[in-house]
C-alpha positions in Angstrom: 95.0 94.1 81.6 95.7 97.0 83.6 99.3 97.0 82.7 98.1 96.8 78.8 96.0 99.9 79.4 98.6 101.9 81.3 101.2 101.0 78.3 98.5 102.0 75.7 97.6 105.4 77.3 101.1 106.4 78.2 103.0 105.1 75.3 100.7 104.1 72.3 97.8 106.6 72.9 96.9 106.5 69.0 95.7 102.9 69.6 93.5 103.9 72.3 92.3 106.9 70.2 91.2 104.6 67.4 89.1 102.5 69.8 87.6 105.5 71.2 86.6 106.4 67.8 85.3 103.3 66.8 83.3 102.0 70.2 81.3 103.6 72.7 83.4 103.0 75.8 81.6 105.5 78.1 81.1 102.9 80.8 84.8 102.3 80.8 85.7 105.7 80.9 83.2 106.4 83.9 84.4 103.4 85.8 88.0 104.5 85.5 87.0 108.0 86.8 85.3 106.4 89.6 88.5 104.6 90.5 90.7 107.4 90.1 88.5 109.5 92.6 87.6 107.0 95.2 91.1 105.5 95.1 92.5 109.0 95.7 90.1 109.5 98.5 91.0 106.2 100.1 94.5 106.1 99.8 96.1 109.7 99.6 93.6 111.7 101.6 93.1 109.3 104.2 97.0 109.4 104.7 97.0 113.2 104.7 94.2 113.0 107.1 96.0 111.1 109.6 99.2 112.9 108.9 97.5 116.5 109.2 99.7 118.1 106.8 99.3 121.6 106.2 96.9 122.7 103.6 98.0 125.1 100.7 95.0 127.2 101.0 92.7 128.1 104.3 89.6 126.1 104.5 86.6 127.8 102.9 83.5 129.2 104.8 85.1 128.9 108.3 84.9 125.2 108.4 87.0 123.4 111.0 89.9 121.8 109.0 89.4 118.5 110.6 85.9 118.3 109.6 86.7 119.6 106.2 89.5 116.9 105.8 87.2 114.1 106.8 84.4 115.4 104.6 86.8 115.4 101.6 87.4 111.7 101.9 83.5 111.4 101.2 82.9 113.8 98.8 85.9 113.6 96.9 84.5 111.0 94.2 81.2 112.8 93.4 83.3 116.4 93.3 85.8 114.8 90.7 83.0 113.3 88.4 81.5 116.9 88.5 84.8 118.2 87.5 85.0 116.0 84.6 81.7 116.7 83.5 82.2 120.4 83.6 85.5 119.9 81.4 83.6 117.6 78.9 80.8 120.3 78.7 83.5 122.9 77.7 85.3 120.4 75.1 82.2 119.5 73.6 80.6 123.2 73.1 84.0 124.5 71.9 85.0 121.5 70.1 82.0 120.5 67.9 82.3 123.5 65.4 85.6 122.5 64.7 85.3 118.5 64.0 86.1 117.2 60.8 86.3 113.3 61.3 83.6 112.2 63.7 80.7 113.8 65.5 81.6 115.2 69.1 78.8 114.7 71.5 78.9 115.4 75.2 79.2 111.6 75.9 82.2 111.2 73.5 83.9 114.3 75.2 83.4 112.8 78.7 84.5 109.4 77.5 87.7 110.8 76.1 88.4 113.1 79.2 87.7 110.0 81.3 90.5 108.2 79.8 92.9 110.9 79.1 92.5 112.0 82.7 93.1 108.4 84.1 96.3 107.0 82.3 98.7 109.5 83.7 97.1 109.6 86.8 97.6 106.0 87.9 101.4 106.1 88.3 100.9 109.4 90.2 98.6 107.7 92.7 101.9 105.5 93.5 104.2 108.4 93.6 101.9 110.3 95.8 101.7 107.6 98.2 105.5 106.7 98.3 106.2 110.7 98.7 103.6 110.9 101.7 105.0 107.8 103.1 108.5 109.5 102.9 107.3 112.8 104.4 107.4 114.7 101.5 103.6 115.2 101.0 103.6 118.8 101.4 102.4 121.3 98.8 106.2 122.2 97.9 106.5 118.9 96.3 103.1 117.6 95.4 102.1 120.8 93.5 104.8 120.6 91.1 104.2 116.9 90.5 100.4 117.3 90.1 100.9 120.1 87.6 103.1 117.9 85.5 100.5 115.3 85.6 97.8 117.7 84.7 100.0 118.8 81.7 100.4 115.4 80.5 96.6 114.7 80.7 95.9 117.9 78.8 98.4 116.9 76.0 96.4 113.4 75.7 93.3 115.3 75.5 94.6 117.4 72.8 96.0 114.7 70.9 92.6 112.5 71.2 90.6 115.7 70.0 93.1 115.8 66.9 93.4 112.1 66.1 89.5 111.1 66.7 87.8 114.3 65.6 90.3 115.9 63.3 90.0 119.0 65.4 93.0 121.5 64.1 96.1 121.1 66.3 96.0 124.6 67.5 92.4 124.4 68.6 92.9 121.0 70.2 95.8 122.1 71.9 93.9 125.4 73.3 91.1 122.8 74.3 93.6 120.5 76.0 95.2 123.4 78.1 92.0 124.8 78.9 90.6 121.4 80.4 94.1 121.3 82.5 93.5 124.9 83.7 89.8 124.1 84.7 91.0 121.0 86.3 93.5 122.8 88.5 91.2 125.6 89.5 88.2 123.3 90.1 90.3 121.0 92.1 92.3 123.5 93.9 89.3 125.5 94.8 87.7 122.8 97.0 90.3 119.9 97.1 93.0 120.6 100.0 
């Protein structure tokens, strides 16, 4: 089932978007985001914590880096859900006036982002773990790789907004890019 889902999201997103238009898949989107954030915390973050690799930005508020890294493992999931919620709110507020096919609600925006920001991430988790295992988990490798993944997630979001809700291509693309930028800023501000 997971293999079929990955295939759908990565290679046939229009099939996923058709299902998102027809069904309420919010619970699935929420479950996928919980898996995303907790899996990252329990794999990549734990490995980075053990390896004590250098952080890209200094730890805020003068917190000890060891304590901060440890706290990230437990707070990663809730913070990730907060990020997706903030992005969904922006998509809902700025996308709803341009809808031509199906009404866009906060719940539907969250569902779309939940799916679009999961599919490309799944292979990323495997690559992240592999890179860290090989000793290439530093910012010079991980950051370009993650920006590429976020770009793919943003393009999927734009395609979903256009396909499901009939939002004009330029507006959908602008909203997709905005979600990616928000993700990078919100994740980059706290996640080290």
